[in-house]
PQR file with spaces between the fields and no chain letter, atoms N, CA, C, O and H, PARSE charges and radii, in Angstrom:
ATOM       1  N    UNK     1      14.051  -18.109    5.536 -0.4000 1.5000
ATOM       2  CA   UNK     1      13.735  -16.836    5.905 -0.0000 2.0000
ATOM       3  C    UNK     1      12.692  -16.205    4.940  0.5500 1.7000
ATOM       4  O    UNK     1      11.863  -15.474    5.481 -0.5500 1.4000
ATOM       5  N    UNK     2      12.610  -16.365    3.664 -0.4000 1.5000
ATOM       6  CA   UNK     2      11.731  -15.923    2.808 -0.0000 2.0000
ATOM       7  C    UNK     2      10.482  -16.769    2.968  0.5500 1.7000
ATOM       8  O    UNK     2       9.468  -16.230    2.526 -0.5500 1.4000
ATOM       9  H    UNK     2      13.284  -16.959    3.224  0.4000 1.0000
ATOM      10  N    UNK     3      10.340  -17.874    3.459 -0.4000 1.5000
ATOM      11  CA   UNK     3       9.103  -18.602    3.813 -0.0000 2.0000
ATOM      12  C    UNK     3       8.514  -17.899    4.990  0.5500 1.7000
ATOM      13  O    UNK     3       7.284  -17.875    5.006 -0.5500 1.4000
ATOM      14  H    UNK     3      11.165  -18.311    3.818  0.4000 1.0000
ATOM      15  N    UNK     4       9.150  -17.313    5.995 -0.4000 1.5000
ATOM      16  CA   UNK     4       8.683  -16.695    7.207 -0.0000 2.0000
ATOM      17  C    UNK     4       8.042  -15.394    6.749  0.5500 1.7000
ATOM      18  O    UNK     4       6.931  -15.025    7.128 -0.5500 1.4000
ATOM      19  H    UNK     4      10.150  -17.333    5.981  0.4000 1.0000
ATOM      20  N    UNK     5       8.819  -14.729    5.908 -0.4000 1.5000
ATOM      21  CA   UNK     5       8.256  -13.481    5.265 -0.0000 2.0000
ATOM      22  C    UNK     5       6.888  -13.609    4.618  0.5500 1.7000
ATOM      23  O    UNK     5       6.019  -12.752    4.779 -0.5500 1.4000
ATOM      24  H    UNK     5       9.722  -15.029    5.600  0.4000 1.0000
ATOM      25  N    UNK     6       6.729  -14.617    3.939 -0.4000 1.5000
ATOM      26  CA   UNK     6       5.467  -14.959    3.191 -0.0000 2.0000
ATOM      27  C    UNK     6       4.433  -15.475    4.068  0.5500 1.7000
ATOM      28  O    UNK     6       3.247  -15.256    3.819 -0.5500 1.4000
ATOM      29  H    UNK     6       7.435  -15.314    3.808  0.4000 1.0000
ATOM      30  N    UNK     7       4.853  -16.238    5.214 -0.4000 1.5000
ATOM      31  CA   UNK     7       3.725  -16.706    6.133 -0.0000 2.0000
ATOM      32  C    UNK     7       3.317  -15.330    6.839  0.5500 1.7000
ATOM      33  O    UNK     7       2.121  -15.109    7.029 -0.5500 1.4000
ATOM      34  H    UNK     7       5.816  -16.416    5.416  0.4000 1.0000
ATOM      35  N    UNK     8       4.195  -14.483    7.198 -0.4000 1.5000
ATOM      36  CA   UNK     8       3.784  -13.166    7.828 -0.0000 2.0000
ATOM      37  C    UNK     8       2.939  -12.326    7.119  0.5500 1.7000
ATOM      38  O    UNK     8       2.080  -11.669    7.706 -0.5500 1.4000
ATOM      39  H    UNK     8       5.167  -14.662    7.044  0.4000 1.0000
ATOM      40  N    UNK     9       3.098  -12.276    5.866 -0.4000 1.5000
ATOM      41  CA   UNK     9       2.266  -11.511    4.964 -0.0000 2.0000
ATOM      42  C    UNK     9       0.908  -11.935    4.774  0.5500 1.7000
ATOM      43  O    UNK     9      -0.022  -11.200    4.442 -0.5500 1.4000
ATOM      44  H    UNK     9       3.796  -12.810    5.389  0.4000 1.0000
ATOM      45  N    UNK    10       0.840  -13.426    5.056 -0.4000 1.5000
ATOM      46  CA   UNK    10      -0.505  -14.118    4.814 -0.0000 2.0000
ATOM      47  C    UNK    10      -1.437  -13.954    6.040  0.5500 1.7000
ATOM      48  O    UNK    10      -2.611  -14.319    5.981 -0.5500 1.4000
ATOM      49  H    UNK    10       1.596  -14.023    5.326  0.4000 1.0000
ATOM      50  N    UNK    11      -0.867  -13.367    7.215 -0.4000 1.5000
ATOM      51  CA   UNK    11      -1.546  -13.320    8.407 -0.0000 2.0000
ATOM      52  C    UNK    11      -2.707  -12.216    8.355  0.5500 1.7000
ATOM      53  O    UNK    11      -3.795  -12.409    8.899 -0.5500 1.4000
ATOM      54  H    UNK    11       0.086  -13.070    7.263  0.4000 1.0000
ATOM      55  N    UNK    12      -2.402  -11.087    7.682 -0.4000 1.5000
ATOM      56  CA   UNK    12      -3.449   -9.943    7.599 -0.0000 2.0000
ATOM      57  C    UNK    12      -3.404   -9.352    6.264  0.5500 1.7000
ATOM      58  O    UNK    12      -2.653   -9.829    5.412 -0.5500 1.4000
ATOM      59  H    UNK    12      -1.519  -10.930    7.241  0.4000 1.0000
ATOM      60  N    UNK    13      -4.201   -8.286    6.006 -0.4000 1.5000
ATOM      61  CA   UNK    13      -4.290   -7.716    4.754 -0.0000 2.0000
ATOM      62  C    UNK    13      -3.230   -6.415    4.554  0.5500 1.7000
ATOM      63  O    UNK    13      -2.834   -5.995    3.466 -0.5500 1.4000
ATOM      64  H    UNK    13      -4.811   -7.899    6.697  0.4000 1.0000
ATOM      65  N    UNK    14      -2.890   -5.912    5.820 -0.4000 1.5000
ATOM      66  CA   UNK    14      -1.875   -5.005    5.670 -0.0000 2.0000
ATOM      67  C    UNK    14      -2.165   -3.829    4.811  0.5500 1.7000
ATOM      68  O    UNK    14      -1.311   -3.409    4.030 -0.5500 1.4000
ATOM      69  H    UNK    14      -3.212   -6.253    6.703  0.4000 1.0000
ATOM      70  N    UNK    15      -3.365   -3.267    4.928 -0.4000 1.5000
ATOM      71  CA   UNK    15      -3.666   -2.070    4.096 -0.0000 2.0000
ATOM      72  C    UNK    15      -2.722   -0.921    4.318  0.5500 1.7000
ATOM      73  O    UNK    15      -2.282   -0.271    3.369 -0.5500 1.4000
ATOM      74  H    UNK    15      -4.059   -3.608    5.562  0.4000 1.0000
ATOM      75  N    UNK    16      -2.394   -0.655    5.637 -0.4000 1.5000
ATOM      76  CA   UNK    16      -1.621    0.572    5.974 -0.0000 2.0000
ATOM      77  C    UNK    16      -0.026    0.367    5.797  0.5500 1.7000
ATOM      78  O    UNK    16       0.751    1.192    6.278 -0.5500 1.4000
ATOM      79  H    UNK    16      -2.751   -1.183    6.408  0.4000 1.0000
ATOM      80  N    UNK    17       0.425   -0.763    5.091 -0.4000 1.5000
ATOM      81  CA   UNK    17       1.725   -0.943    4.859 -0.0000 2.0000
ATOM      82  C    UNK    17       2.426   -0.187    3.905  0.5500 1.7000
ATOM      83  O    UNK    17       1.749    0.476    3.119 -0.5500 1.4000
ATOM      84  H    UNK    17      -0.206   -1.433    4.701  0.4000 1.0000
ATOM      85  N    UNK    18       3.747   -0.154    3.811 -0.4000 1.5000
ATOM      86  CA   UNK    18       4.558    0.557    2.967 -0.0000 2.0000
ATOM      87  C    UNK    18       4.201    0.093    1.345  0.5500 1.7000
ATOM      88  O    UNK    18       3.520   -0.896    1.070 -0.5500 1.4000
ATOM      89  H    UNK    18       4.297   -0.692    4.449  0.4000 1.0000
ATOM      90  N    UNK    19       4.737    0.912    0.454 -0.4000 1.5000
ATOM      91  CA   UNK    19       4.536    0.547   -0.958 -0.0000 2.0000
ATOM      92  C    UNK    19       5.011   -0.910   -1.372  0.5500 1.7000
ATOM      93  O    UNK    19       4.493   -1.580   -2.265 -0.5500 1.4000
ATOM      94  H    UNK    19       5.290    1.715    0.677  0.4000 1.0000
ATOM      95  N    UNK    20       6.205   -1.336   -0.486 -0.4000 1.5000
ATOM      96  CA   UNK    20       6.765   -2.638   -0.845 -0.0000 2.0000
ATOM      97  C    UNK    20       5.757   -3.596   -0.330  0.5500 1.7000
ATOM      98  O    UNK    20       5.416   -4.491   -1.104 -0.5500 1.4000
ATOM      99  H    UNK    20       6.626   -0.792    0.239  0.4000 1.0000
ATOM     100  N    UNK    21       5.254   -3.555    0.786 -0.4000 1.5000
ATOM     101  CA   UNK    21       4.263   -4.344    1.244 -0.0000 2.0000
ATOM     102  C    UNK    21       3.107   -4.528    0.362  0.5500 1.7000
ATOM     103  O    UNK    21       2.605   -5.629    0.134 -0.5500 1.4000
ATOM     104  H    UNK    21       5.531   -2.828    1.414  0.4000 1.0000
ATOM     105  N    UNK    22       2.657   -3.296   -0.179 -0.4000 1.5000
ATOM     106  CA   UNK    22       1.429   -3.383   -0.941 -0.0000 2.0000
ATOM     107  C    UNK    22       1.766   -4.260   -2.219  0.5500 1.7000
ATOM     108  O    UNK    22       0.904   -5.000   -2.693 -0.5500 1.4000
ATOM     109  H    UNK    22       3.065   -2.402    0.006  0.4000 1.0000
ATOM     110  N    UNK    23       2.940   -4.172   -2.727 -0.4000 1.5000
ATOM     111  CA   UNK    23       3.345   -4.933   -4.057 -0.0000 2.0000
ATOM     112  C    UNK    23       3.397   -6.311   -3.679  0.5500 1.7000
ATOM     113  O    UNK    23       3.061   -7.111   -4.552 -0.5500 1.4000
ATOM     114  H    UNK    23       3.640   -3.570   -2.342  0.4000 1.0000
ATOM     115  N    UNK    24       3.791   -6.816   -2.427 -0.4000 1.5000
ATOM     116  CA   UNK    24       3.917   -8.168   -2.105 -0.0000 2.0000
ATOM     117  C    UNK    24       2.605   -8.681   -1.776  0.5500 1.7000
ATOM     118  O    UNK    24       2.338   -9.881   -1.841 -0.5500 1.4000
ATOM     119  H    UNK    24       4.064   -6.165   -1.718  0.4000 1.0000
ATOM     120  N    UNK    25       1.748   -7.749   -1.407 -0.4000 1.5000
ATOM     121  CA   UNK    25       0.271   -8.529   -1.177 -0.0000 2.0000
ATOM     122  C    UNK    25      -0.541   -8.441   -2.364  0.5500 1.7000
ATOM     123  O    UNK    25      -1.734   -8.726   -2.252 -0.5500 1.4000
ATOM     124  H    UNK    25       1.965   -6.774   -1.354  0.4000 1.0000
ATOM     125  N    UNK    26      -0.011   -8.034   -3.657 -0.4000 1.5000
ATOM     126  CA   UNK    26      -0.698   -8.091   -4.707 -0.0000 2.0000
ATOM     127  C    UNK    26      -1.379   -6.797   -5.372  0.5500 1.7000
ATOM     128  O    UNK    26      -2.494   -6.876   -5.889 -0.5500 1.4000
ATOM     129  H    UNK    26       0.958   -7.802   -3.747  0.4000 1.0000
ATOM     130  N    UNK    27      -0.695   -5.685   -5.333 -0.4000 1.5000
ATOM     131  CA   UNK    27      -1.314   -4.351   -5.724 -0.0000 2.0000
ATOM     132  C    UNK    27      -1.548   -4.373   -7.241  0.5500 1.7000
ATOM     133  O    UNK    27      -2.507   -3.785   -7.740 -0.5500 1.4000
ATOM     134  H    UNK    27       0.210   -5.621   -4.914  0.4000 1.0000
ATOM     135  N    UNK    28      -0.568   -5.128   -8.033 -0.4000 1.5000
ATOM     136  CA   UNK    28      -0.627   -5.032   -9.401 -0.0000 2.0000
ATOM     137  C    UNK    28      -1.094   -6.414   -9.903  0.5500 1.7000
ATOM     138  O    UNK    28      -0.874   -6.667  -11.088 -0.5500 1.4000
ATOM     139  H    UNK    28       0.211   -5.606   -7.628  0.4000 1.0000
ATOM     140  N    UNK    29      -1.680   -7.288   -9.180 -0.4000 1.5000
ATOM     141  CA   UNK    29      -2.322   -8.570   -9.724 -0.0000 2.0000
ATOM     142  C    UNK    29      -3.586   -8.293  -10.514  0.5500 1.7000
ATOM     143  O    UNK    29      -4.236   -7.265  -10.327 -0.5500 1.4000
ATOM     144  H    UNK    29      -1.858   -7.083   -8.217  0.4000 1.0000
ATOM     145  N    UNK    30      -3.926   -9.209  -11.390 -0.4000 1.5000
ATOM     146  CA   UNK    30      -5.196   -8.980  -12.158 -0.0000 2.0000
ATOM     147  C    UNK    30      -6.010   -9.955  -11.422  0.5500 1.7000
ATOM     148  O    UNK    30      -5.838  -11.173  -11.382 -0.5500 1.4000
ATOM     149  H    UNK    30      -3.398  -10.045  -11.541  0.4000 1.0000
ATOM     150  N    UNK    31      -6.987   -9.204  -10.801 -0.4000 1.5000
ATOM     151  CA   UNK    31      -7.948  -10.073   -9.888 -0.0000 2.0000
ATOM     152  C    UNK    31      -9.184  -10.193  -10.829  0.5500 1.7000
ATOM     153  O    UNK    31      -9.503   -9.390  -11.706 -0.5500 1.4000
ATOM     154  H    UNK    31      -7.127   -8.215  -10.833  0.4000 1.0000
ATOM     155  N    UNK    32      -9.795  -11.302  -10.495 -0.4000 1.5000
ATOM     156  CA   UNK    32     -11.134  -11.834  -11.475 -0.0000 2.0000
ATOM     157  C    UNK    32     -12.298  -11.712  -10.528  0.5500 1.7000
ATOM     158  O    UNK    32     -13.369  -11.313  -10.984 -0.5500 1.4000
ATOM     159  H    UNK    32      -9.535  -11.954   -9.782  0.4000 1.0000
ATOM     160  N    UNK    33     -12.190  -12.016   -9.266 -0.4000 1.5000
ATOM     161  CA   UNK    33     -13.434  -12.052   -8.543 -0.0000 2.0000
ATOM     162  C    UNK    33     -13.749  -10.747   -7.907  0.5500 1.7000
ATOM     163  O    UNK    33     -12.908   -9.866   -7.725 -0.5500 1.4000
ATOM     164  H    UNK    33     -11.320  -12.341   -8.896  0.4000 1.0000
ATOM     165  N    UNK    34     -15.022  -10.665   -7.573 -0.4000 1.5000
ATOM     166  CA   UNK    34     -15.596   -9.417   -6.940 -0.0000 2.0000
ATOM     167  C    UNK    34     -14.798   -9.050   -5.677  0.5500 1.7000
ATOM     168  O    UNK    34     -14.366   -7.913   -5.484 -0.5500 1.4000
ATOM     169  H    UNK    34     -15.705  -11.380   -7.721  0.4000 1.0000
ATOM     170  N    UNK    35     -14.637  -10.021   -4.876 -0.4000 1.5000
ATOM     171  CA   UNK    35     -14.021   -9.747   -3.554 -0.0000 2.0000
ATOM     172  C    UNK    35     -12.494   -9.407   -3.867  0.5500 1.7000
ATOM     173  O    UNK    35     -11.953   -8.533   -3.190 -0.5500 1.4000
ATOM     174  H    UNK    35     -14.988  -10.944   -5.033  0.4000 1.0000
ATOM     175  N    UNK    36     -11.845  -10.007   -4.776 -0.4000 1.5000
ATOM     176  CA   UNK    36     -10.334   -9.741   -4.846 -0.0000 2.0000
ATOM     177  C    UNK    36     -10.331   -8.166   -5.380  0.5500 1.7000
ATOM     178  O    UNK    36      -9.643   -7.294   -4.850 -0.5500 1.4000
ATOM     179  H    UNK    36     -12.285  -10.717   -5.325  0.4000 1.0000
ATOM     180  N    UNK    37     -11.143   -7.961   -6.426 -0.4000 1.5000
ATOM     181  CA   UNK    37     -11.138   -6.657   -7.063 -0.0000 2.0000
ATOM     182  C    UNK    37     -11.464   -5.601   -5.980  0.5500 1.7000
ATOM     183  O    UNK    37     -10.766   -4.588   -5.967 -0.5500 1.4000
ATOM     184  H    UNK    37     -11.702   -8.670   -6.857  0.4000 1.0000
ATOM     185  N    UNK    38     -12.404   -5.730   -5.118 -0.4000 1.5000
ATOM     186  CA   UNK    38     -12.730   -4.712   -3.932 -0.0000 2.0000
ATOM     187  C    UNK    38     -11.426   -4.677   -3.078  0.5500 1.7000
ATOM     188  O    UNK    38     -10.923   -3.574   -2.864 -0.5500 1.4000
ATOM     189  H    UNK    38     -12.971   -6.553   -5.129  0.4000 1.0000
ATOM     190  N    UNK    39     -10.854   -5.771   -2.587 -0.4000 1.5000
ATOM     191  CA   UNK    39      -9.545   -5.547   -1.802 -0.0000 2.0000
ATOM     192  C    UNK    39      -8.588   -4.734   -2.522  0.5500 1.7000
ATOM     193  O    UNK    39      -8.042   -3.761   -2.002 -0.5500 1.4000
ATOM     194  H    UNK    39     -11.263   -6.668   -2.761  0.4000 1.0000
ATOM     195  N    UNK    40      -8.351   -5.158   -3.841 -0.4000 1.5000
ATOM     196  CA   UNK    40      -7.358   -4.447   -4.634 -0.0000 2.0000
ATOM     197  C    UNK    40      -7.548   -2.828   -4.641  0.5500 1.7000
ATOM     198  O    UNK    40      -6.640   -2.017   -4.465 -0.5500 1.4000
ATOM     199  H    UNK    40      -8.794   -5.949   -4.263  0.4000 1.0000
ATOM     200  N    UNK    41      -8.819   -2.551   -4.865 -0.4000 1.5000
ATOM     201  CA   UNK    41      -9.242   -1.076   -5.123 -0.0000 2.0000
ATOM     202  C    UNK    41      -9.111   -0.506   -3.721  0.5500 1.7000
ATOM     203  O    UNK    41      -8.676    0.644   -3.672 -0.5500 1.4000
ATOM     204  H    UNK    41      -9.558   -3.210   -5.008  0.4000 1.0000
ATOM     205  N    UNK    42      -9.388   -1.061   -2.651 -0.4000 1.5000
ATOM     206  CA   UNK    42      -9.257   -0.361   -1.328 -0.0000 2.0000
ATOM     207  C    UNK    42      -7.678   -0.309   -1.096  0.5500 1.7000
ATOM     208  O    UNK    42      -7.218    0.700   -0.561 -0.5500 1.4000
ATOM     209  H    UNK    42      -9.741   -1.996   -2.691  0.4000 1.0000
ATOM     210  N    UNK    43      -6.805   -1.376   -1.483 -0.4000 1.5000
ATOM     211  CA   UNK    43      -5.308   -1.151   -1.376 -0.0000 2.0000
ATOM     212  C    UNK    43      -5.019    0.133   -2.195  0.5500 1.7000
ATOM     213  O    UNK    43      -4.492    1.113   -1.670 -0.5500 1.4000
ATOM     214  H    UNK    43      -7.179   -2.195   -1.917  0.4000 1.0000
ATOM     215  N    UNK    44      -5.323    0.100   -3.290 -0.4000 1.5000
ATOM     216  CA   UNK    44      -4.924    1.304   -4.083 -0.0000 2.0000
ATOM     217  C    UNK    44      -5.362    2.709   -3.613  0.5500 1.7000
ATOM     218  O    UNK    44      -4.651    3.695   -3.807 -0.5500 1.4000
ATOM     219  H    UNK    44      -5.751   -0.697   -3.716  0.4000 1.0000
ATOM     220  N    UNK    45      -6.656    2.769   -2.938 -0.4000 1.5000
ATOM     221  CA   UNK    45      -7.122    3.979   -2.454 -0.0000 2.0000
ATOM     222  C    UNK    45      -6.378    4.456   -1.284  0.5500 1.7000
ATOM     223  O    UNK    45      -6.078    5.646   -1.198 -0.5500 1.4000
ATOM     224  H    UNK    45      -7.233    1.967   -2.781  0.4000 1.0000
ATOM     225  N    UNK    46      -6.061    3.608   -0.376 -0.4000 1.5000
ATOM     226  CA   UNK    46      -5.415    3.789    0.714 -0.0000 2.0000
ATOM     227  C    UNK    46      -4.095    4.209    0.456  0.5500 1.7000
ATOM     228  O    UNK    46      -3.674    5.186    1.074 -0.5500 1.4000
ATOM     229  H    UNK    46      -6.305    2.641   -0.445  0.4000 1.0000
ATOM     230  N    UNK    47      -3.313    3.580   -0.429 -0.4000 1.5000
ATOM     231  CA   UNK    47      -1.998    4.008   -0.971 -0.0000 2.0000
ATOM     232  C    UNK    47      -2.017    5.246   -1.470  0.5500 1.7000
ATOM     233  O    UNK    47      -1.137    6.018   -1.090 -0.5500 1.4000
ATOM     234  H    UNK    47      -3.656    2.786   -0.931  0.4000 1.0000
ATOM     235  N    UNK    48      -2.964    5.676   -2.370 -0.4000 1.5000
ATOM     236  CA   UNK    48      -3.036    6.881   -2.931 -0.0000 2.0000
ATOM     237  C    UNK    48      -3.097    8.041   -1.968  0.5500 1.7000
ATOM     238  O    UNK    48      -2.418    9.049   -2.164 -0.5500 1.4000
ATOM     239  H    UNK    48      -3.679    5.049   -2.678  0.4000 1.0000
ATOM     240  N    UNK    49      -3.955    7.905   -0.859 -0.4000 1.5000
ATOM     241  CA   UNK    49      -4.272    8.834    0.160 -0.0000 2.0000
ATOM     242  C    UNK    49      -2.960    9.140    0.846  0.5500 1.7000
ATOM     243  O    UNK    49      -2.552   10.297    0.955 -0.5500 1.4000
ATOM     244  H    UNK    49      -4.507    7.087   -0.700  0.4000 1.0000
ATOM     245  N    UNK    50      -2.236    7.981    1.353 -0.4000 1.5000
ATOM     246  CA   UNK    50      -1.093    8.106    2.097 -0.0000 2.0000
ATOM     247  C    UNK    50      -0.007    8.848    1.226  0.5500 1.7000
ATOM     248  O    UNK    50       0.680    9.724    1.752 -0.5500 1.4000
ATOM     249  H    UNK    50      -2.567    7.042    1.264  0.4000 1.0000
ATOM     250  N    UNK    51       0.168    8.484   -0.192 -0.4000 1.5000
ATOM     251  CA   UNK    51       1.087    9.336   -0.945 -0.0000 2.0000
ATOM     252  C    UNK    51       0.790   10.764   -0.914  0.5500 1.7000
ATOM     253  O    UNK    51       1.690   11.579   -0.711 -0.5500 1.4000
ATOM     254  H    UNK    51      -0.389    7.773   -0.619  0.4000 1.0000
ATOM     255  N    UNK    52      -0.446   11.118   -1.109 -0.4000 1.5000
ATOM     256  CA   UNK    52      -0.888   12.370   -1.302 -0.0000 2.0000
ATOM     257  C    UNK    52      -0.536   13.324    0.084  0.5500 1.7000
ATOM     258  O    UNK    52      -0.110   14.478    0.039 -0.5500 1.4000
ATOM     259  H    UNK    52      -1.177   10.456   -1.274  0.4000 1.0000
ATOM     260  N    UNK    53      -0.797   12.616    1.196 -0.4000 1.5000
ATOM     261  CA   UNK    53      -0.340   13.158    2.451 -0.0000 2.0000
ATOM     262  C    UNK    53       0.998   13.541    2.423  0.5500 1.7000
ATOM     263  O    UNK    53       1.349   14.712    2.569 -0.5500 1.4000
ATOM     264  H    UNK    53      -1.143   11.679    1.232  0.4000 1.0000
ATOM     265  N    UNK    54       1.925   12.413    2.206 -0.4000 1.5000
ATOM     266  CA   UNK    54       3.380   12.563    2.132 -0.0000 2.0000
ATOM     267  C    UNK    54       3.667   13.744    1.326  0.5500 1.7000
ATOM     268  O    UNK    54       4.383   14.676    1.690 -0.5500 1.4000
ATOM     269  H    UNK    54       1.640   11.461    2.088  0.4000 1.0000
ATOM     270  N    UNK    55       3.114   13.654    0.303 -0.4000 1.5000
ATOM     271  CA   UNK    55       3.667   14.973   -0.683 -0.0000 2.0000
ATOM     272  C    UNK    55       3.211   16.267   -0.129  0.5500 1.7000
ATOM     273  O    UNK    55       3.901   17.280   -0.248 -0.5500 1.4000
ATOM     274  H    UNK    55       2.532   12.896    0.008  0.4000 1.0000
ATOM     275  N    UNK    56       2.026   16.262    0.497 -0.4000 1.5000
ATOM     276  CA   UNK    56       1.735   17.436    1.136 -0.0000 2.0000
ATOM     277  C    UNK    56       2.613   17.931    2.118  0.5500 1.7000
ATOM     278  O    UNK    56       2.994   19.101    2.158 -0.5500 1.4000
ATOM     279  H    UNK    56       1.465   15.440    0.594  0.4000 1.0000
ATOM     280  N    UNK    57       2.962   16.982    2.967 -0.4000 1.5000
ATOM     281  CA   UNK    57       4.010   17.305    4.037 -0.0000 2.0000
ATOM     282  C    UNK    57       5.378   17.821    3.580  0.5500 1.7000
ATOM     283  O    UNK    57       6.007   18.732    4.120 -0.5500 1.4000
ATOM     284  H    UNK    57       2.653   16.031    2.934  0.4000 1.0000
ATOM     285  N    UNK    58       5.788   17.035    2.396 -0.4000 1.5000
ATOM     286  CA   UNK    58       7.013   17.295    1.714 -0.0000 2.0000
ATOM     287  C    UNK    58       7.190   18.745    1.222  0.5500 1.7000
ATOM     288  O    UNK    58       8.268   19.338    1.257 -0.5500 1.4000
ATOM     289  H    UNK    58       5.277   16.295    1.958  0.4000 1.0000
ATOM     290  N    UNK    59       5.814   19.362    0.671 -0.4000 1.5000
ATOM     291  CA   UNK    59       5.810   20.502    0.028 -0.0000 2.0000
ATOM     292  C    UNK    59       5.782   21.571    1.148  0.5500 1.7000
ATOM     293  O    UNK    59       6.428   22.617    1.098 -0.5500 1.4000
ATOM     294  H    UNK    59       4.938   18.880    0.642  0.4000 1.0000
ATOM     295  N    UNK    60       4.981   21.206    2.148 -0.4000 1.5000
ATOM     296  CA   UNK    60       5.120   22.148    3.545 -0.0000 2.0000
ATOM     297  C    UNK    60       6.603   22.268    4.046  0.5500 1.7000
ATOM     298  O    UNK    60       7.094   23.349    4.375 -0.5500 1.4000
ATOM     299  H    UNK    60       4.456   20.356    2.189  0.4000 1.0000
ATOM     300  N    UNK    61       7.269   21.093    4.079 -0.4000 1.5000
ATOM     301  CA   UNK    61       8.676   21.049    4.648 -0.0000 2.0000
ATOM     302  C    UNK    61       9.701   21.997    3.627  0.5500 1.7000
ATOM     303  O    UNK    61      10.602   22.710    4.068 -0.5500 1.4000
ATOM     304  H    UNK    61       6.871   20.215    3.812  0.4000 1.0000
ATOM     305  N    UNK    62       9.398   21.861    2.333 -0.4000 1.5000
ATOM     306  CA   UNK    62      10.103   22.615    1.393 -0.0000 2.0000
ATOM     307  C    UNK    62      10.005   24.136    1.668  0.5500 1.7000
ATOM     308  O    UNK    62      10.992   24.866    1.757 -0.5500 1.4000
ATOM     309  H    UNK    62       8.666   21.282    1.975  0.4000 1.0000
ATOM     310  N    UNK    63       8.665   24.563    1.801 -0.4000 1.5000
ATOM     311  CA   UNK    63       8.372   26.056    2.215 -0.0000 2.0000
ATOM     312  C    UNK    63       9.081   26.489    3.417  0.5500 1.7000
ATOM     313  O    UNK    63       9.635   27.588    3.390 -0.5500 1.4000
ATOM     314  H    UNK    63       7.863   23.970    1.730  0.4000 1.0000
ATOM     315  N    UNK    64       9.143   25.649    4.637 -0.4000 1.5000
ATOM     316  CA   UNK    64       9.801   26.135    5.618 -0.0000 2.0000
ATOM     317  C    UNK    64      11.371   26.200    5.561  0.5500 1.7000
ATOM     318  O    UNK    64      12.041   27.018    6.191 -0.5500 1.4000
ATOM     319  H    UNK    64       8.693   24.756    4.659  0.4000 1.0000
ATOM     320  N    UNK    65      11.827   25.314    4.796 -0.4000 1.5000
ATOM     321  CA   UNK    65      13.283   25.320    4.494 -0.0000 2.0000
ATOM     322  C    UNK    65      13.993   26.098    3.470  0.5500 1.7000
ATOM     323  O    UNK    65      15.135   25.837    3.092 -0.5500 1.4000
ATOM     324  H    UNK    65      11.283   24.650    4.285  0.4000 1.0000
ATOM     325  N    UNK    66      13.132   27.243    2.956 -0.4000 1.5000
ATOM     326  CA   UNK    66      13.623   27.990    1.788 -0.0000 2.0000
ATOM     327  C    UNK    66      14.255   29.225    2.666  0.5500 1.7000
ATOM     328  O    UNK    66      14.814   30.163    2.098 -0.5500 1.4000
ATOM     329  H    UNK    66      12.204   27.455    3.263  0.4000 1.0000
């Protein structure tokens, strides 16, 4: 089963995946090459953007439920 998951993760970059997928794809790896560093920075920026959107939606939800 684990081999199938690893094979599935290798099919695409999955930049829009959840935080767990980002970790599995190498969010915290130490990259040496230019291409690897670019992909990692892209992954971090997309994750940061989605987290800020979720936080904004959560704050709006809190205001509505007070």
